[in-house]
N, C-alpha and C positions, 0 to 999 in steps of 0.2 A: 501494499498501500505506500503509495507517495503522501508526502510531508508537505510537501512545497503550496502548499494554497496554506496550510495551520498556522494560524498567527499564536498559539500554545498550546502542546501537545504535551501526550506521556508515554514513552514507549516501554510495553511489557516484555521482558523476556521471560518467554516461554520455557526456558530451557534452565535459566537460574529460580524461576520456581520449583523447577524439578528434582534439580542438584538440593534443593532444601528439604524438597521432602523426602530427600535421602540421606540426608542428614539426621532429619526426626526418624526415620527408620533405622540408620543405625543405633538410636538410642533406646527404641523400645521394640526388637524385636520383630515376632508375630504378634504383637499388640494391634491393633485394627487402627486404621488413623482417621479421626473424626478432622475435616478440614475448614475450620473457620473462616467463611467468605460472607462474613455480615459488616454492613456499610459499604457494600457496594467494592466486597473482598476486598476492604480498607481503602479506599479510593483504586483499586487497580482493576475494576470491571468485573461485576460478579459473574457476567457467563463465560466470557474469554479463560478468566480464570479457575472456574471452574473444570470449564474443560479441559485444558489443559494440563490440571491433574486428575482426570476423572479413571485415568489405569492407577496412579498412585494413592488416594484417597479412599473409605472402603462408605464411607458415610458424611456428608455436610452439616454444618452447624449455619442458621441465619438466625436474624435475631427480631423478625417475622415474619408474620403471613404474608405480606407482600411480598417482601424478600423469599421465601418456600414455593410462593406458584412460579415466579420469573424461573426458577432454578426446577423446578418440577418440568415445565415446557420443554429442557433442552435436555434431561438428563435423569435417568431412571432410581439413582442412589437412595439410599433411606436419608429423609433429611432431619434435624431434632431441632426445631423452635428452642431459640436456648434464653429468650425473653419469656414473660407472663404474655400468655391468650387474653388478647382484651374477651370480654363478655359476649360481645358480636361477634368474635370471629370461630369461636370456635365450635358450631358446628361446620365450620367450612373445614379446619383443623382436622376434625374426628373426619367429615368424610371423604377430604383430600388422602387421609393417611398418611399425616405427618405426624412426626413425635411430638408432642407439647410435652413444655417444663412447669413441674405440677407443685409447688409450695405450700397448699391448704388441701385439707380436705372436700372443702364447699366444692375447688378446681375439680379434685377426681370425679366428684360428684358427676359434677354437670356433664364434664364429659363421658359418664355409664349413662347416663340416658337421654345423652343426644341423640345414637345413632344404638335404638333396641337389637339390630339384628347384627353388629356388628363387633368386635373386639375391636378397644383402643389400645397403642400400646403408648404408655407413657416414659419420662424419664423424671424420677422420683428425687430430688433436689435436700440436701443436706446443708443445715447453714450451721458451719463451723468457725464462721468470724469473718464473712464477706459483710454480713447486714446488709445484704441488697434482695435475696431472693435465696428461698428455700425453708424448710420446717427446722424449727430450734433444736439442736442437737439432742439434746436432752427430750424432747417429746417423739424424738425419727422413729423409733420401734412402736409407741403404739401405735402411734398415726399409718406407718407403715402397714404396719397386723390390718389399720381397720380401710386402707384403701386398698389393699392386696384381696379384701373382702368383699368387693363392690363388682355385682356383673357387669361383664363385658369391658374388663380392666385387666391389661396385663401390663406389669414391671416390665419397661424396656431397658432401662439402666437406671443407675444408682451413682451421685455424683455429687462434689461441692465445689467448691471456688476456692481459690488461694489467692487472698487478698496484698500478702506483702513478700512475695516467693522471689518478686526483684531487690525486697529492701531490708529482708531483716530471715536471715535463715534459720534462727535459730528458735522464731516462733514457728516457721514454716513447718520447721522437722517436727515441731511439737505437734500441730495439725495435723498431719499426717500421720502422726501413730495413733492420734485420739481417730482420725474417718478412719483407718486401717481397725480399729476396733470397735466401732460403727459397723462398719462392713461384715466383718465377722459372728459378729451380736444377730444382724438380719439375717445373713446367711444360715447360722446354727438354728434359730427360731422358724425362720423363713422360708424354706429351702424353695429352689427354683434356677430358673435358667437366665436370670436377668445378669446383666453385669454394670459391670463398675470402672468409672472414670473423675479424673482429679487433675491430671498434668495439664495444666496448657505450656505456655513458649517456655515460659524460664522453668517451670516445672520440667520438661523435656530435657534443659539442657543441662540443669543443676540438680535436679531430685530425682532421678530416675533409678533409686534404688526400691523402688515398690511401682511398680508402673501401671497394675491391675490389666483390665481387658480393653481399654480404648485410652486415646491422648486425643485430645483438643490441641491441635499445631491453628496459632493464629499469627500472630505478626513475625515469627520466626520462618512463616512458608515464602513470606515476602522477602526476606533475605536481612531484615532488620534484629538484631538481638537484642532482646529486655535486659541484656547480663555483657557488658561491654567486653569481659575478658572471652565471650566466644562470637565476636561478630568476625574474626578471622574464619569462620568455618561456615558462613553464607556468603553467596552473592547477592548484594542488590538484584531485586525486580526491577524497578522504574529508575529509567532515567526522564525527569522532567525539564522539557526542553520549550522556550519563542522566538522570538525572534525581534532584530533590530528594528523599529517603523519608524527613526529621524537620527541624525547623527549633526550635532550642530557645534561650531566654537562657540563658548561661551569666556566674553570677557572677563577678568579680575574680577571680582566684586558682585557678580551676578546671584542673585537669589533662587534656590531650587527648591519646588515643591510648594504645597500646602503650610502653611505655617513659616516659611524662609528658616527654616533650620538649621541648612546647610548655606553658605555663604561659599561661595569658589573662591579660593587664596591665590589664586593664581589664572590665567586664561587656561581653559581645560577645553576641549574634548569630551562631548557627552552623548549619550545616547540613551534613544529613549524605547524602551522595551515593549511591547503590546502585553503584557503580561499586569496584572495587579492582585488586590485582594480579591475584586470577584470572581478570581482563578482559584484563591485557595493561597496567594502567598501571602504569610501571613505581616498585617499594619504592624507586628512589635518587633521585628526587625529593621523598622526605622531606625538610622541613627545609633544601632548596634554592631558596625564594625562586619556587617555580613559583605558577602559578596557572590556574583557568581561568575560563569566559567567564558569566558572567548575565546577561540582558540586556543583553550586547554589555558590557558593564561586568568588568575585572580580578580576581577575590574569590581573597585569596591560600589555598593551601592549607596546614591546618595540623596539624604534628607527623606523624606514624608514618601511612603506607598502611597498611590491612588487606587482609586475602584479599576482603572481597567492600565496603566501605566505605570513604568516604574524609570526612574533616571538612574544610570551608572558612567563612570569615569573609564574612558576607551582612551584617555589619553598617551598611555605608555605602548598600546596598539595600533601599527599605521594601517593606511588608504583600511578602516573600518569603511562595509557596506551596509546599505540597507538593506533587509531581508537574511541575513545573515541568521546563524544559527545559535543561541545561547543559551548555554546548561544553567537550568535555576537547583536540581537537585541531581548528583549523578558523578560521572565520570567522564571527562573529558582529557586525553592523554594522559599525564602523569599527575593530574591534579583532579580531585574530587572534590565536590561541597553534596557530605552525607546528609540522611534526615536527619540522626543525631544532631550532626553542628547547627542544624536550624533550628531543631528543638531549643536543644542548650544557648542560642544566642536570643532565640525570643521567648525562653523562659516559659517553656511547654514541653510535652513528651510527645516523642516519634509516634504514637496511636493517631494522637491530634492533627500534625501535619501531613499526613497522608491521608488520613479519611476528609479532611476539607476540602481539598483540592476539589474543584468544582466542574460542574458536568458540562461546561463549554471546554473546556478539558479535552481534549479527544483522544482516548484511548489508543494505541496504537499494538497490535502483538507481535512481534519479532521473535 
C-alpha cells in the first residue's frame, strides 16, 4: 500500500507482532495465548492485528461488546469480553457466544436466564487487589458455588488482575500466592474443566513461575515492555510518521505557536508538520525537549503542539523538502524515538501514548 498521499500514518510491522508473540510463547510453554486487542489493538488496528496473530493466539480479549462484534466478523476464535457488559448488552453477548467477565451473582443470574436453551460460558473474576472488577477474594468460594449451580451457566475460566506487577514485585508475588491458594480451593470444592488465567504482560515477563492455563498478553505483543529490563527482547510494532507540510526561514526573535512560548534565538529554518494533538500526538510534549526524526536525525519540537500542526527545527539538515517523511515514533537509521521516551517526556505511560493515536492516522500493515 502506498503512503504517498497520507499526511499522518502508522506503519504496523506484522512480523514484529509475531516475533513478540513468540517471546511470550517461550515464557508460557503450552499455555493458551489470549491476545488482548482491546482499544483498537492498543491503537495498532483491531482487525489487522488480530489477523496477523490468528495463528499465534488461541483466543482474543476485547474491552466491550462493540469490539467483540467487529472481531467476530473476521475471526472464529473464542472472544472474552474483559470489561463488564452493560445490562442492555448482555442478551447480545449471550446470543453471539462471547465470553462475559462476571464479578457479581446478579450478572451471572441475568446471563443464566437470557437464553434458556443455551449454555453461557462465563469468565469468573476474583479481586485480589485491583479494586476495579471481580468478586472480593473473601467471598469468592461461596459466590463461585452459587454461580456454578445456576442453570445454563458454564465456567470458562477463573481470573484475577495484577495491579502493580510493573511496580511492586513483593506485593505481586504475594498476590500470586494468594490467588494460587484460591484456585486450589475452588478446584478442590468445585471440580470442573474451567481454566485459570492471571499473568498479563509484566507477569509473562517477570512472574512466570506459575503460568496456569491461559496468559493475557497485551502491550508486550506490540513491542513495548512494561518492565524496561526486558525491552531488548521485543520488537516495536509501530512506526508513526507524518510529513513536512511547510518549510520557512524565520528571523531571530520570531515567536512560534500559541502562547509565544518559544522565541527563535537566531535565524532558524523551521518545518511545519502535518500532525498535531488531534492525531494523538501529546500536547504535553510541548516545550519538554521532545524531538522527531528527519532523515535519521533528531529535530527538536518547538513551541506548543497545535490541533493539526506542529513545528520543528530543521536548521541542521540541508535542503529539507515539503512532503518529506518525518518519524514521530519509531526508528530511522541509527536513531529512535521510542514510545517510552514520548511517555516519559509527556508525563504519562506508554499505554496512553499508543491508544490515543487518532482515527485519522491511517494504519498501514507491512
